[in-house]
N, C-alpha and C positions, 0 to 999 in steps of 0.2 A: 500357563506359567506357573512357576517354583514360588514356593513364600519368598526366596531369595531374590528372584528377580521382580516381585512384585514390591519387595520392601525395596531396592535398588530403584523403580520406577518413582515411588510414592517419594524418596530422598529427593530425585533429581527435579518432581514435581515442587517439592517444596524449596529447594534454590530456585527456581526459575520465578516463582510467582512472590519470594519474598524479594528478590532483586526487582520483579516488577513493580512492588510496593516502594522500592527505595528509589525508584528511577522517578515516583510521584514526588519525593521531598527534593531529590539531589540530583545535580548536576553528575552527569556519567564519571567525569574524570574525578569528581570527588569522592565516589563509592571505593572503598578499599575490600577486598576479599575477606577479611575479618568482618567486615560490616555484615558481608551474605551471610557467612556462615553462622553469626551472632542472630540475625533476622530469622533464620531458616531452622535454629537450634541444631545444626549439623555441625561434622566436625570439618577441619580444613582437609582432610585427607580425603573423606566424602564428596568434598567439592570437586578434590582434582582426579578422583575416579569418573567424574561425568562431564568436567569442564575443562578444558586447559589453562583458561583467562577467564576475565570477567567480560571481555568483548563478545567470548563464545556465547555467552547466556545474552548479551543484550542482543546479539544478531539474531537470538532463537525468537525474538519478539515476532520476527516474521511470520512465522509459522501460525500467530494468532491472524495476522494479515491475512494470509494466504488460504486458510481455510474460511474466514470469512467469503471472501471471492470466489473462491470455489463452490461453496456450500450454499451460501445465499443469495450472490448476486447472481452468479453464471445460470442458475437455473432459471431466473426472471430475464432473462436474455430472449424473450421470443418477437422482439418486435421486426418486421418487416423491412425497415429500412435502416441502414447501418449509421446514416446520424443520430436515429433515434437509440441504437444500440449503445452508441457511443457516449451520447450524452446523460444515459441512464448509468453506463460505468463510472463515470468522473462526478455524476452526483454523487453515486454511492462512495465516492473516492474522498469526496471532500465532508461527507457527514463520516465517514469511519474516522478519518484523522481530526475532525472538529470536534464530535460528539461522543467516540466510541472508544479510541486507542487511549494508552496512557501519554498525559502529556510529558511525562519524563522519557517518554521511549521517539514521542515525535522529536523532542529536543536531540536527542542523541543521532535520529536518523537525518536532521538538518546539519548536523556539524560533521557528517561523511559525505564527502564528494562524491566518492565512486560506489555508494551503497548498491547503486542497481547493477551495476557493471559484475558482481560476483552473485547475481541471484540467476537461477536459470529460467530462459525466457519460454520454456515449455510448461512448467505448472504453475500452480500459485496464481497470485495478482497479474506479474507478467504474463502467463500463461494465457491467462483468461482474456486478456487485452489483445494477445497474439492472437488468438482465435476468432475476434471480433473481425480484426483486421483481414483477417483469410479470407472469413465468411464475406467480407465486402467486396473483396477483390474476385472471389470466384463468383460471384455474383453482379461482376461489373458494375460495384458503385463506390468503388475507389480505386482511385489512380495511382500505379505502382513505379515511383520514378526510381526509386533507390530499395533497396530489401526492406522486408516488412519490419524486419529485428530495427531496422533504423526509423521507421515511421514509427514503431510504438515507442520507442527510446525520446524521441523526439518530443510525442505527446504526453511522455508521463514526465520527462524532465520540466517540459512547460507547467504541468500540472504541480510537481512539486515545487517549483519556483515561485507559485503565487500563494503556496502553503506555507512556503518562507515567508514570504510578504505579511502575509496573515498574523504569524505567529509573532514577528518581530516588531509588527505595528500594532501589537496586544490586542489582537481581535477586533480591530476598531470598522471593519466591513462584512458584509453578509458572506462567507466562502462560498456557499452554494450558490448564489446569485451571479458572483463573479466568476466562478468554476466555469458555469454555461457562457458566459459572454468569450471565456477564453475557447471552450469548446467549439463554438461556433466559429471563430476565426482560423483552426487550425484545419477545420472540418471544410473550409474554404479552399485549402490547399490540395487535398486530395479527392474530395469527391467530383464523381463525374455525373452531370446530368443537369438538372433541375436549372431555372431561371433565377438572379439574385432575388427575384421579388418571392419566390418559392421558400428560398432559404431564409429570408427576414422573417416570413412569416412561423416559419419553424422555430427560428431562435428566439422566437416571443414566448415558447412553450417551455415549462420546467417540468420535467419527471416527477410523478408523486410517489 
């Protein structure tokens, strides 16, 4: 990589992280391009060399989540039961959104109704979930009534609705615990096999 390319990458990085910092303090709608370039100490021209709009910068925040789920979460999905895989995935989803993610980013995500429609189901967070579902179907642990994408979409929209409720109610309940209850409910819709008693016993376990 040439010096010019390195400098361009550094400029883009500065713009991105300056925007994430602003999202900690302000609603996305209130942030202007000038706010971003001033915070990043770059020119307006430099901004438009890398991004066409502020929304494009906001959307890149998903790269952080996607990297986390591909690099941190997926290697730990070694469980032999798809229920345990799903519980671990959504436990990490709750942890990421409540303890790791930029709260300004979360505020932006929750304001975008079609945010997951625009993302790939092959890579990142959605890709990890799809591979769990594929594993469950291949191992005859999940019933496939519709497409795997529809199943994953249902699960993630349900989880996102819970996060929205947690956020708008000022975080008055434990998101991880409530997420496990949600996961148990939708597992019952798709899981093939054990008796309700077995499922009830599993539902009391929370991933470590």
